[in-house]
Every structure is written in structure tokens, then in C-alpha cells.
C-alpha positions in Angstrom: -36.3 1.6 -75.7 -33.1 0.4 -77.5 -35.1 3.0 -81.1 -34.4 6.0 -78.8 -30.6 4.9 -77.4 -29.8 4.5 -81.2 -30.8 7.5 -82.6 -29.7 9.2 -79.5 -25.8 7.8 -80.4 -26.7 8.0 -84.1 -27.3 12.1 -83.4 -24.3 12.0 -81.0 -22.3 10.9 -84.2 -23.2 13.0 -86.7 -22.3 16.0 -84.5 -18.9 14.7 -83.8 -18.2 14.4 -87.6 -19.3 17.9 -87.8 -16.5 19.5 -85.1 -14.0 16.8 -85.9 -10.8 18.3 -86.6 -9.7 18.1 -90.1 -13.1 20.2 -90.8 -14.0 24.0 -91.0 -16.1 24.5 -87.7 -13.3 22.1 -86.1 -10.4 24.2 -87.1 -12.0 27.2 -86.1 -13.1 25.6 -82.2 -9.0 25.2 -82.1 -8.5 28.8 -83.0 -11.1 29.6 -80.2 -9.5 27.7 -78.0 -5.6 28.4 -79.0 -7.2 32.2 -78.2 -8.9 31.8 -75.2 -11.9 33.8 -75.9 -14.5 31.2 -75.4 -17.4 30.8 -77.3 -21.3 30.1 -77.7 -22.6 28.1 -81.3 -25.9 27.4 -82.1 -26.6 24.6 -85.1 -29.6 25.1 -86.9 -31.9 27.7 -88.1 -35.4 26.6 -87.3 -38.2 28.8 -86.9 -38.2 27.4 -83.2 -34.4 28.0 -82.8 -34.9 31.5 -84.5 -37.4 32.4 -81.8 -35.5 31.9 -78.4 -32.5 34.3 -80.3 -32.6 37.8 -79.3 -30.2 40.5 -80.6 -27.4 40.3 -82.4 -26.7 40.9 -85.9 -26.9 39.1 -89.5 -24.0 37.6 -91.0 -24.8 35.2 -93.6 -21.6 34.4 -94.6 -19.6 31.5 -95.5 -18.0 29.7 -92.7 -14.9 30.1 -92.0 -12.1 29.2 -89.4 -10.6 32.5 -89.1 -14.6 34.6 -89.3 -15.4 31.8 -86.2 -13.0 32.7 -84.0 -13.3 36.7 -85.0 -17.3 36.5 -84.1 -16.5 34.3 -80.8 -14.2 37.1 -79.5 -18.1 38.6 -78.9 -19.9 37.9 -75.7 -23.3 36.4 -77.6 -24.1 33.6 -79.5 -22.9 32.8 -83.0 -26.1 31.3 -84.6 -25.1 28.6 -87.8 -27.1 27.1 -90.7 -28.4 23.6 -90.5 -25.5 22.0 -92.2 -23.0 24.1 -90.7 -22.0 25.9 -93.7 -22.8 29.2 -93.0 -22.4 32.0 -90.0 -26.4 33.2 -90.4 -26.1 35.5 -86.8 -23.9 36.9 -84.3 -23.3 38.4 -80.6 -27.3 37.0 -80.2 -28.1 36.3 -76.7 -30.0 33.2 -75.9 -33.2 33.1 -74.1 -34.4 29.6 -73.9 -36.9 28.7 -70.8 -35.0 29.1 -67.4 -37.4 26.7 -65.9 -35.4 23.8 -67.5 -33.1 22.3 -65.2 -29.7 22.5 -65.8 -26.1 21.1 -63.9 -24.3 23.6 -65.6 -22.8 26.7 -63.3 -21.4 29.1 -66.1 -23.7 31.3 -67.8 -22.9 30.4 -71.1 -22.7 26.5 -70.6 -26.3 26.8 -68.7 -27.8 28.9 -71.8 -26.5 26.0 -73.8 -28.1 23.3 -71.9 -31.0 24.7 -71.5 -31.0 25.8 -75.2 -30.5 22.2 -76.6 -32.6 20.1 -74.4 -35.5 23.0 -75.2 -35.0 23.0 -79.1 -32.9 19.4 -79.7 -30.6 21.2 -81.2 -26.9 21.0 -81.6 -25.0 23.7 -79.2 -21.0 24.2 -78.5 -19.9 25.9 -75.6 -15.8 26.5 -75.5 -15.3 27.5 -72.0 -12.4 30.3 -71.7 -11.5 29.7 -68.3 -11.2 25.7 -68.4 -10.3 25.3 -72.1 -12.7 22.4 -72.9 -15.0 22.1 -76.3 -18.5 20.5 -74.4 -21.4 19.1 -77.3 -25.2 19.5 -75.8 -27.9 18.1 -77.9 -31.2 17.1 -76.4 -30.1 15.1 -73.0 -27.1 14.4 -74.5 -23.9 16.3 -73.3 -20.4 15.4 -74.3 -16.8 16.7 -73.5 -14.3 16.6 -76.6 -10.9 15.6 -75.6 -8.2 16.5 -76.9 -6.1 14.6 -79.7 -3.5 13.4 -77.8 -5.7 12.3 -75.0 -8.0 10.6 -77.8 -5.1 8.5 -79.3 -3.9 7.7 -76.3 -7.9 6.3 -75.2 -7.9 4.8 -78.5 -4.5 2.5 -78.1 -5.7 1.5 -74.6 -9.0 0.4 -76.4 -6.9 -1.4 -79.2 -5.0 -3.4 -76.6 -8.0 -4.4 -74.6 -10.0 -5.4 -78.1 -6.7 -7.5 -79.0 -6.8 -9.6 -75.6 -11.0 -10.1 -76.1 -10.2 -11.3 -80.1 -7.7 -13.7 -78.7 -9.9 -14.9 -76.1 -12.3 -14.9 -79.2 -10.7 -16.9 -81.1 -10.1 -19.4 -78.7 -13.8 -20.1 -77.7 -14.0 -20.4 -81.8 -11.7 -23.1 -82.2 -13.7 -24.7 -78.9 -17.2 -24.7 -80.3 -15.9 -26.1 -83.7 -14.4 -28.9 -81.8 -18.1 -29.5 -79.4 -20.6 -28.8 -82.3 -18.8 -31.3 -85.2 -18.7 -33.7 -81.8 -22.3 -32.5 -80.5 -20.7 -31.9 -77.2 -22.5 -28.6 -76.8 -23.5 -27.6 -73.8 -25.6 -23.9 -73.5 -22.9 -22.3 -71.5 -20.4 -23.1 -73.9 -22.6 -20.8 -76.4 -23.2 -18.6 -74.0 -19.2 -17.5 -73.2 -19.1 -16.9 -77.2 -22.2 -14.5 -76.8 -20.6 -12.4 -74.1 -17.4 -12.5 -76.0 -18.5 -11.3 -79.4 -20.7 -8.5 -78.0 -17.9 -6.8 -75.4 -16.0 -7.3 -79.0 -18.6 -4.9 -80.7 -18.9 -2.3 -77.6 -15.3 -2.1 -77.4 -15.8 -1.3 -81.6 -18.2 0.8 -81.3 -16.6 3.1 -78.6 -13.2 3.2 -81.0 -15.5 4.6 -83.4 -16.0 7.5 -81.2 -12.6 8.4 -80.9 -12.2 7.8 -84.4 -15.1 10.1 -85.8 -13.4 12.3 -82.9 -10.2 12.6 -84.3 -11.0 13.3 -87.8 -8.3 13.0 -90.4 -6.1 11.8 -87.1 -7.8 9.0 -87.1 -6.7 7.1 -90.3 -4.0 5.1 -88.4 -6.4 3.8 -85.3 -9.2 2.8 -87.8 -6.9 0.9 -90.0 -5.7 -1.1 -86.6 -9.6 -1.0 -85.5 -10.4 -3.6 -88.9 -8.2 -5.3 -88.6 -8.6 -6.7 -85.1 -12.0 -7.0 -85.5 -12.1 -9.0 -89.1 -15.3 -10.8 -89.2 -16.1 -11.2 -85.3 -19.2 -9.5 -85.7 -20.7 -11.6 -88.3 -19.6 -14.9 -86.4 -21.4 -13.6 -83.2 -24.2 -12.8 -85.1 -24.1 -16.7 -86.4 -23.6 -17.8 -83.1 -26.7 -16.3 -81.8 -28.9 -17.7 -85.0 -27.7 -21.0 -84.0 -28.5 -21.0 -80.5 -31.6 -18.3 -80.1 -35.0 -19.9 -79.6 -37.2 -16.7 -79.8 -37.2 -13.8 -82.3 -33.4 -13.3 -83.4 -34.1 -9.8 -83.9 -35.4 -9.0 -80.8 -32.6 -11.0 -79.2 -29.9 -8.9 -80.8 -31.9 -5.9 -79.8 -32.0 -6.8 -76.1 -27.7 -7.6 -76.4 -26.7 -4.3 -77.3 -29.1 -2.3 -74.5 -27.8 -4.3 -71.1 -25.1 -3.2 -69.2 -21.7 -4.8 -69.4 -22.5 -5.8 -65.8 -25.0 -8.0 -67.0 -24.0 -9.0 -70.1 -21.4 -10.9 -68.0 -24.2 -12.8 -66.4 -24.6 -16.0 -68.1 -28.1 -16.7 -66.4 -29.2 -13.0 -68.0 -27.8 -14.1 -71.3 -29.7 -17.5 -71.1 -33.0 -15.6 -70.3 -32.3 -13.5 -73.5 -31.9 -16.4 -75.6 -35.5 -18.3 -74.9 -34.0 -21.0 -72.4 -35.5 -19.5 -69.3 -33.7 -19.0 -65.6 -33.0 -21.7 -64.1 -29.1 -22.1 -63.1 -28.9 -25.8 -64.4 -30.2 -25.0 -67.7 -26.3 -23.6 -68.3 -25.3 -27.6 -68.8 -28.3 -28.3 -71.3 -27.2 -30.0 -74.5 -27.6 -28.0 -77.3 -27.3 -28.3 -80.7 -26.4 -25.8 -83.3 -28.6 -24.7 -86.4 -25.8 -25.1 -88.5 -25.5 -20.8 -90.0 -21.9 -20.6 -89.0 -20.5 -23.4 -90.0 -22.4 -23.3 -93.2 -21.2 -19.8 -93.4 -17.5 -21.1 -93.6 -18.4 -23.3 -96.7 -17.3 -21.2 -100.2 -18.7 -20.0 -102.4 -22.0 -20.5 -100.5 -24.8 -17.7 -100.4 -26.6 -17.0 -97.7 -30.0 -17.6 -99.2 -28.6 -21.3 -99.8 -27.4 -21.4 -95.7 -31.1 -20.3 -94.5 -32.5 -22.7 -97.0 -30.6 -25.7 -95.3 -30.9 -25.2 -92.5 -34.9 -24.2 -92.6 -35.3 -28.0 -94.7 -32.9 -30.1 -92.4 -33.2 -28.0 -88.6 -29.8 -28.6 -87.2 -26.0 -29.3 -87.9 -26.1 -33.0 -87.0 -29.0 -33.5 -89.3 -27.1 -31.8 -92.2 -24.0 -33.3 -91.3 -25.8 -36.7 -91.7 -27.6 -35.6 -94.8 -26.6 -37.2 -98.2 -25.8 -35.7 -101.1 -29.3 -36.9 -102.8 -31.1 -35.2 -99.8 -29.3 -32.2 -100.6 -30.6 -31.7 -103.7 -33.9 -31.7 -102.6 -33.4 -28.3 -101.0 -34.2 -25.4 -102.9 -30.9 -23.8 -104.7 -29.1 -26.5 -104.0 -27.9 -28.6 -107.0 -25.9 -31.8 -107.6 -22.7 -30.1 -107.5 -23.1 -27.8 -104.9 -24.3 -30.4 -102.4 -20.9 -32.4 -103.6 -19.3 -29.5 -102.5 -21.1 -28.8 -99.3 -20.4 -32.3 -97.8 -17.3 -32.0 -99.2 -16.6 -29.1 -97.2 -18.3 -29.8 -94.0 -16.2 -33.0 -93.5 -12.9 -30.7 -94.0 -14.0 -28.7 -91.7 -14.7 -31.5 -89.2 -11.3 -33.1 -89.6 -9.5 -29.7 -89.3 -11.5 -29.1 -86.0 -10.6 -32.3 -84.6 -7.6 -32.2 -85.3 -6.7 -29.1 -84.2 -8.1 -30.0 -80.7 -6.6 -33.1 -80.7 -2.9 -31.0 -81.1 
């Protein structure tokens, strides 16, 4: 289910924030890696966690990088409080159900994976031999990258994102012309949705790198915001313009389909509610007007919704008179005049841009 996937993503993002560079825990993990001692850390002091912990000794002190690194020199696991601010126990033995399946080979990592699956708590395993930090929670396993590696990945993703954004801008220019000329086909809308959704996916990938980088990801975050701009809101408006069924349901379906399916026009056509016949891709379609009306300065979302609800689609909006617009809720004479002027200006700009 989409909700389950979203919940797992949110848990992982929260976990990454706790261990990112610059945090107390992140600094402690860095020292453990440098010391090549390895470590096993459980975050959480619930009854379920403590029920599968044996031995060790109570510490109950504030978490500091140095204290964590020193305690990790012992073979046992370290238990932290739920907020990862205190060290509660050290040198403990984890005894999760040995029947729980695990793909790991090392003793430390096998215990970490089984513990995470049984209790659904965050567990960190630091490999002594491979110098790698692995995060476990529930069924999720995530290997942390080094800062240089993450920055390199983020830069590559930003370059890909720039290319998609440039392609999306070209599609939007074409969309403006076709919508004002009443020449839209379903395939034109689908192409715009595909590119917008790809941008959203690349953005989420980069956001994960930013979270994992912590304080080292500020520059990447600034670049991401500049490149993405208002792309996501425009994609949502395109969906609102052309979806035939429940808009929220369509958004959820788009989020969970894999990239290969996303690039298949017939699949997007089905999700939008136009059936599965290939010939439907050439259907003439008319936008409801959400995207174009949203370009009118100082026009509240509620007014956009009222206009679309009253008139049905963009051609009707364009053909309406100022008097007809004033009959719509929250649209007075002054606002109606502004809407007509701005729509004409947007239309002329779209036609002029296409011509040249």
C-alpha cells in the first residue's frame, strides 16, 4: 500500500537525520569508523527492546561522541534512549529470535537485522573489517555512504535533474500554446506528467543525500531548490486539469508505480481514467484551467477552484464575459476584469513564443 511505503520512507528519513554528520551520534559513529573497532547500537528503551537484551551494565549518561566510541570498543551492544540523547546500557547481548530470517553473515550484523525486524526499532551496525555503517529498521536496510561519495552522487543527480527540468520547461511552453489553441491531445498531457513525476523522484533521491550529508549538504540543498522551482506545483495542476477520476487516488498511484511503468504512456493514460486503448492517446482533451488560472497574479486558490467549478474547462473560461465571471463566488467586477486581461496576455505570450 502507498501508506506503508510512505511510512517506511519517513522512518528512514528520521533515522538518517539522527546519524547524519554534525549530529552527536553521527560524530560518534565517525570516530568508531576511524578507530576501526566496529559497533552495535540500538536506539530505543521500550519494554520490547529490553526484553531481548541480556547482560551488560547500566551507564545512564548523556551521549557524547567520545563516550560512544569508548563503549563501542567492547564486544556487546550499546542501548540508547528513544531520542538518541542518552546512553543507557553498554556491553549488552542481543538475543532476538534466531528463527527470523537474515541475509547477513557477520554475527554483529545478523543480530542487528533480526533485532530490527523483531522489534521494528532503529539498529546501527558498524563493520570493523569493511568500515561501513549499516542502518536497520523493520524490513529496511540502508548502507551509509561516505561524505565524498554522497556529494558525488548528489552532483550527478543534480545534473540529471537539470536536464529533466529543461525538458519540462519545453513541454510547458508547448502546453501553453496547445491549450490556448484548443489543440491538446491526451499524449501531450501525459508527456508533461511523466517529466514532472520524474523530477519529483529525482528530487526525493537528492533530498535523501542532503539528509544523510547533514551540515555538509547545505550547498546541494540550495542548488536543488533553485533547479526544482515550482515544478511540483505545476505538475499537480496538470494532473488536476486532465484527470477524469479521483485526483488524490491518481496521485497515490503515480507515486508507487516503478520508473519503467511511468515511462509507458498507456499506463499513465489508464491511471488518469482514459482506459487502455492505444488510440485514446490521440484523443482531443480540454484542460479544466487550474494551471493557466494559477498564473493570474494574486488569484487565490479558492477563486481558481470556484471558476473551474462554475465554467468547467479553460475554453469556457476564455469565452466567458466579465459579467459572467462576476456571478461566480468570490469574483467581483475588478477581479473578473483582471482575470480576462491576464488570460489574454498569457495567450498572446504563448502564441508569440511559439511563432518565434
